[in-house]
C-alpha positions as CSV (number, residue, x, y, z in Angstrom):
1,M,17.1,2.4,-21.1
2,P,19.8,4.0,-19.0
3,E,23.2,3.8,-20.4
4,N,24.6,2.8,-17.1
5,P,22.1,0.3,-15.5
6,G,24.1,0.2,-12.3
7,A,24.1,3.9,-11.8
8,K,22.5,5.3,-8.6
9,P,19.1,7.0,-9.1
10,S,20.6,10.4,-8.1
11,A,23.1,10.1,-11.0
12,L,20.3,9.5,-13.6
13,G,18.7,12.2,-15.6
14,P,14.9,13.0,-15.5
15,A,13.9,10.5,-18.2
16,E,15.9,7.7,-16.6
17,R,14.4,8.5,-13.2
18,N,10.9,8.3,-14.7
19,L,11.7,4.9,-16.3
20,E,13.2,3.6,-13.0
21,E,10.1,4.8,-11.1
22,A,7.8,3.2,-13.6
23,L,9.7,-0.1,-13.5
24,D,9.4,0.0,-9.7
25,H,5.6,0.4,-9.9
26,I,5.4,-2.4,-12.5
27,R,7.4,-4.7,-10.2
28,T,5.2,-3.9,-7.3
29,A,2.0,-4.5,-9.4
30,L,3.4,-7.9,-10.4
31,R,4.1,-9.1,-6.9
32,G,1.6,-11.8,-5.9
33,L,-0.4,-11.6,-9.1
34,R,-1.6,-15.1,-10.2
35,F,-4.3,-14.3,-12.7
36,G,-4.8,-10.9,-14.2
37,E,-3.1,-8.2,-16.2
38,I,-0.9,-5.2,-15.8
39,S,-1.5,-2.2,-18.1
40,V,1.1,0.6,-18.6
41,I,-0.4,3.9,-19.9
42,L,1.9,6.2,-21.7
43,Q,1.5,9.9,-22.6
44,D,4.0,11.6,-24.9
45,G,6.4,8.6,-24.4
46,V,6.3,8.9,-20.6
47,V,4.7,6.4,-18.3
48,V,1.8,8.2,-16.5
49,Q,-0.2,5.2,-15.1
50,V,0.2,1.6,-14.1
51,E,-3.1,-0.4,-13.7
52,R,-3.4,-3.8,-12.1
53,T,-6.4,-6.0,-12.7
54,E,-6.5,-9.2,-10.6
55,R,-8.8,-12.1,-11.3
56,T,-9.9,-14.8,-8.9
57,R,-10.3,-18.3,-10.3
58,L,-13.1,-20.2,-8.5
59,Q,-13.2,-23.9,-8.2
60,R,-16.2,-25.6,-9.7
61,G,-18.3,-28.2,-7.9
62,A,-18.6,-31.7,-9.3
63,R,-22.2,-31.1,-10.5
64,K,-23.3,-28.7,-13.3
65,G,-20.2,-26.5,-12.9
66,R,-21.5,-24.9,-9.7
67,L,-19.2,-23.5,-7.1
68,T,-19.7,-25.4,-3.8
69,V,-19.8,-23.5,-0.5
70,S,-16.8,-25.4,0.8
71,A,-14.8,-24.6,-2.3
72,Y,-15.7,-20.9,-2.0
73,R,-14.7,-20.9,1.7
74,K,-11.4,-22.6,0.9
75,S,-10.7,-19.9,-1.8
76,L,-11.3,-17.2,0.8
77,Q,-9.0,-18.9,3.4
78,E,-6.3,-19.2,0.8
79,K,-6.5,-15.4,0.1
80,G,-6.3,-14.7,3.9
81,T,-9.8,-13.4,4.3
82,S,-12.6,-14.7,6.5
């Protein structure tokens, strides 16, 4: 962690800039994520990759656990797709 968390990015050294950049990517990956995971890949102690896997939970119909067409359409509308 940087010794001075309030320091401007230009005042930080290369390691701290890498950490701040990695944290920005992680924050971006977390935005809007309801179900899923974020993986942070390190190489020699440096963040080299941030992966986001999003899962969509489907509503099940009343009979035999099947997804109804109306429930599927509703889930698409909630996500903003048609």
